[in-house]
C-alpha positions as CSV (number, residue, x, y, z in Angstrom):
1,M,0.0,0.0,0.0
2,E,2.9,2.4,0.8
3,T,4.3,1.8,-2.7
4,I,0.9,2.5,-4.4
5,L,0.3,5.7,-2.4
6,T,3.9,6.9,-3.1
7,T,3.3,6.5,-6.8
8,C,0.0,8.3,-6.6
9,S,1.6,11.1,-4.6
10,K,4.3,11.5,-7.3
11,F,1.7,12.3,-9.9
12,G,-0.5,14.3,-7.6
13,A,-3.4,11.9,-7.8
14,R,-6.5,12.0,-5.7
15,V,-6.9,8.6,-4.1
16,V,-10.1,6.9,-2.9
17,I,-9.7,3.7,-0.8
18,D,-12.8,1.6,-0.3
19,T,-12.6,-0.6,2.8
20,S,-16.3,-1.5,2.8
21,V,-15.6,-5.3,2.9
22,S,-12.6,-5.0,5.3
23,G,-12.7,-7.8,7.8
24,L,-14.0,-10.4,5.2
25,E,-10.5,-11.4,4.1
26,Y,-10.1,-15.2,3.8
27,N,-6.5,-15.5,5.1
28,I,-5.3,-12.9,7.6
29,E,-2.6,-14.9,9.4
30,G,0.5,-12.8,9.7
31,W,-1.2,-9.6,8.5
32,G,-1.4,-6.8,11.0
33,G,-3.7,-4.6,8.9
34,W,-3.0,-1.2,7.4
35,D,-1.2,1.6,9.2
36,L,-1.5,4.4,6.8
37,E,-0.7,7.3,9.1
38,P,3.1,7.2,8.9
39,T,3.0,6.9,5.1
40,L,0.5,9.7,4.7
41,S,2.3,12.0,7.1
42,K,5.5,11.5,5.1
43,L,3.9,12.0,1.7
44,N,1.8,15.0,2.8
45,S,4.9,16.8,4.0
46,S,7.0,16.1,0.9
47,R,4.5,16.4,-2.0
48,G,2.3,19.0,-3.6
49,Q,-1.1,20.0,-2.4
50,S,-3.0,18.1,-5.1
51,F,-2.3,14.7,-3.6
52,C,-5.0,13.6,-1.2
53,V,-6.6,10.4,0.2
54,S,-10.2,9.6,0.9
55,L,-11.0,6.5,2.9
56,L,-14.4,5.0,2.6
57,G,-15.5,2.3,5.1
58,G,-18.1,1.4,7.6
59,L,-19.4,-1.5,9.7
60,S,-18.5,-4.4,7.5
61,L,-21.2,-6.6,6.1
62,K,-20.1,-9.1,8.7
63,I,-21.8,-7.3,11.5
64,L,-24.6,-5.5,9.7
65,S,-28.0,-6.4,11.1
66,G,-31.3,-5.8,9.3
67,A,-31.7,-2.3,8.1
68,L,-28.9,-0.9,10.3
69,K,-26.2,0.4,8.0
70,F,-23.4,2.8,8.9
71,G,-20.5,4.1,6.8
72,F,-17.8,6.6,7.3
73,L,-15.6,8.9,5.1
74,A,-12.1,9.9,6.3
75,L,-10.3,12.7,4.5
76,N,-6.7,14.0,4.9
77,H,-7.1,17.3,2.9
78,P,-8.6,20.3,4.8
79,L,-10.2,21.6,1.6
80,L,-12.1,18.4,1.1
81,V,-13.2,18.4,4.7
82,D,-14.6,21.9,4.4
83,T,-16.3,21.1,1.2
84,L,-18.0,18.0,2.7
85,H,-19.3,19.9,5.7
86,S,-20.8,22.5,3.3
87,F,-23.1,20.0,1.6
88,P,-26.7,21.1,2.5
89,G,-27.9,17.4,2.4
90,L,-25.3,16.1,4.8
91,S,-27.0,14.2,7.7
92,K,-25.6,12.9,10.9
93,P,-26.6,9.6,12.5
94,H,-29.5,9.6,15.0
95,S,-28.5,9.2,18.6
96,T,-30.2,5.7,18.6
97,V,-28.0,4.6,15.6
98,R,-24.9,5.9,17.3
99,Y,-25.8,3.9,20.5
100,A,-26.3,0.7,18.4
101,I,-23.0,1.2,16.6
102,K,-21.1,1.7,19.8
103,K,-22.6,-1.5,21.2
104,L,-21.7,-3.5,18.1
105,L,-18.1,-2.1,18.1
106,G,-17.8,-3.0,21.8
107,L,-18.9,-6.6,21.0
108,N,-16.4,-6.8,18.2
109,E,-13.5,-5.8,20.5
110,R,-14.2,-8.6,22.9
111,K,-13.8,-12.3,22.3
112,S,-17.5,-12.9,22.0
113,E,-19.9,-15.1,20.1
114,L,-20.0,-12.4,17.5
115,R,-16.3,-12.8,16.6
116,V,-16.7,-16.6,16.5
117,A,-19.7,-16.2,14.2
118,V,-17.7,-13.8,12.0
119,A,-14.8,-16.3,11.7
120,E,-17.3,-19.0,10.7
121,Q,-18.9,-16.8,8.1
122,S,-15.5,-15.9,6.6
123,K,-14.7,-19.7,6.2
124,N,-18.1,-20.2,4.6
125,L,-17.5,-17.4,2.2
126,Q,-14.1,-18.8,1.3
127,S,-15.6,-22.2,0.6
128,R,-18.3,-20.7,-1.6
129,C,-15.7,-18.6,-3.4
130,Q,-13.8,-21.8,-4.3
131,R,-16.9,-23.6,-5.4
132,L,-18.0,-20.7,-7.6
133,K,-14.5,-20.4,-9.1
134,E,-14.4,-24.1,-9.9
135,T,-17.9,-24.1,-11.5
136,L,-17.1,-21.0,-13.6
137,E,-13.8,-22.3,-14.8
138,K,-15.4,-25.6,-15.8
139,C,-17.9,-23.6,-17.9
140,G,-15.3,-21.6,-19.8
141,W,-15.0,-18.4,-17.6
142,D,-11.7,-16.7,-16.8
143,V,-11.9,-15.9,-13.1
144,L,-10.1,-13.2,-11.1
145,E,-10.0,-14.9,-7.8
146,P,-10.7,-12.6,-4.8
147,Q,-8.8,-12.7,-1.5
148,G,-11.9,-11.7,0.5
149,G,-15.4,-10.2,0.2
150,I,-18.7,-11.6,-1.1
151,S,-18.2,-11.5,-4.9
152,M,-15.9,-12.2,-7.8
153,V,-15.5,-11.1,-11.4
154,A,-15.0,-13.4,-14.3
155,K,-14.8,-13.1,-18.1
156,P,-17.0,-15.4,-20.3
157,S,-14.1,-16.0,-22.7
158,A,-15.6,-19.2,-24.1
159,Y,-18.9,-17.4,-25.0
160,L,-17.9,-14.0,-26.4
161,N,-19.1,-13.3,-29.9
162,K,-21.1,-16.5,-30.0
163,A,-24.7,-16.4,-31.1
164,I,-27.5,-17.5,-28.8
165,K,-31.3,-17.7,-29.2
166,I,-33.2,-16.5,-26.2
167,R,-36.9,-16.4,-25.6
168,H,-39.0,-13.2,-25.4
169,S,-40.4,-12.4,-22.0
170,P,-44.1,-11.2,-21.7
171,K,-42.8,-7.7,-21.1
172,D,-40.9,-7.6,-24.4
173,D,-43.3,-5.5,-26.5
174,G,-46.1,-7.8,-25.5
175,K,-44.4,-10.9,-27.1
176,A,-45.0,-13.8,-24.8
177,T,-43.6,-16.4,-27.2
178,G,-40.9,-16.8,-29.8
179,T,-37.1,-16.4,-29.7
180,Y,-34.6,-14.0,-31.1
181,E,-30.8,-14.3,-31.7
182,V,-28.1,-12.1,-30.0
183,T,-24.3,-12.1,-30.2
184,L,-22.8,-12.3,-26.7
185,D,-20.8,-9.3,-25.5
186,D,-20.9,-6.9,-22.6
187,S,-24.1,-5.3,-23.7
188,V,-26.2,-8.5,-23.8
189,I,-24.5,-11.1,-21.6
190,R,-26.6,-10.2,-18.5
191,E,-29.9,-10.3,-20.5
192,A,-28.9,-13.6,-22.1
193,M,-28.1,-15.2,-18.7
194,V,-31.3,-14.0,-17.0
195,K,-33.6,-15.1,-19.8
196,S,-31.9,-18.4,-20.3
197,T,-31.4,-19.5,-16.7
198,G,-33.0,-17.0,-14.4
199,L,-29.7,-16.0,-12.9
200,C,-29.0,-12.3,-12.6
201,I,-25.4,-11.1,-12.8
202,N,-23.7,-7.7,-13.3
203,S,-22.1,-7.3,-16.7
204,G,-19.0,-5.4,-17.7
205,L,-21.1,-2.3,-18.2
206,W,-21.7,-2.4,-14.4
207,T,-18.3,-3.5,-13.1
208,G,-16.4,-1.0,-15.3
209,I,-14.0,-3.8,-16.3
210,P,-14.6,-4.5,-20.0
211,G,-15.6,-8.1,-20.6
212,Y,-15.8,-9.1,-16.9
213,C,-19.0,-9.9,-15.1
214,R,-19.7,-9.9,-11.3
215,F,-21.1,-12.8,-9.3
216,T,-22.1,-12.5,-5.7
217,F,-22.2,-15.5,-3.3
218,A,-23.7,-13.9,-0.2
219,L,-26.8,-16.0,-0.6
220,E,-28.9,-18.5,1.2
221,E,-27.3,-21.9,0.7
222,S,-30.2,-23.2,-1.5
223,D,-30.0,-20.1,-3.7
224,F,-26.2,-20.4,-4.0
225,K,-26.6,-24.1,-5.2
226,Q,-29.3,-23.0,-7.6
227,A,-27.0,-20.3,-9.0
228,L,-24.2,-22.8,-9.6
229,D,-26.7,-24.9,-11.5
230,C,-27.7,-21.9,-13.6
231,I,-24.1,-21.3,-14.6
232,T,-23.8,-24.9,-15.8
233,K,-27.2,-24.6,-17.6
234,F,-26.0,-21.5,-19.4
235,K,-23.0,-23.5,-20.8
236,D,-25.4,-26.2,-22.0
237,V,-27.6,-23.6,-23.7
238,I,-24.5,-22.1,-25.5
239,D,-23.2,-25.6,-26.5
240,N,-26.6,-26.6,-28.0
């Protein structure tokens, strides 16, 4: 991280670091976490004013409960701080929300059932990640394997530029029957997957990574198994 920030500082870049899934890493043995303060202090004193860092984060998905969601934004540039506070729509957490957050953080700091549950959930996510990776690769996808989190991206290399016939849905201009042919690329891969198998994914148009789609595996176990079946089914549709 120090090397990345040093390079960004050299070119006066404005950096945004998203830590929203921090805590869901699959293998954290021997890793003490990030300590950005020494690096940023050194870079801020030696570089121009254009370099700045914004850190996005919050209570990780691992300890979110129901509708309770809380995020934070840390800034190291006074101008950005002043600009943020000038936003007319900026709202602060209600006192009840602050109390709930304090209690959750307190539980997280102790060796409690919560931390045991988080560890089990991380293992479960890692297992699902591996199962999804294996299924995708067997079906002709090139996978960028994640080191944590609840999703992965993969490129349908075996399917790109292939033609597929998919059935009209009742909402398609009132056509309840019949099929039409499309050539698979970023603009239609999501539609083809949904209409052929019922599985909804994010295409490269959403991920911002040309050609790569996003799959999430933070699902009920039965839904996850069904999603794996849909991926296999889509391969069969293409092959036939």
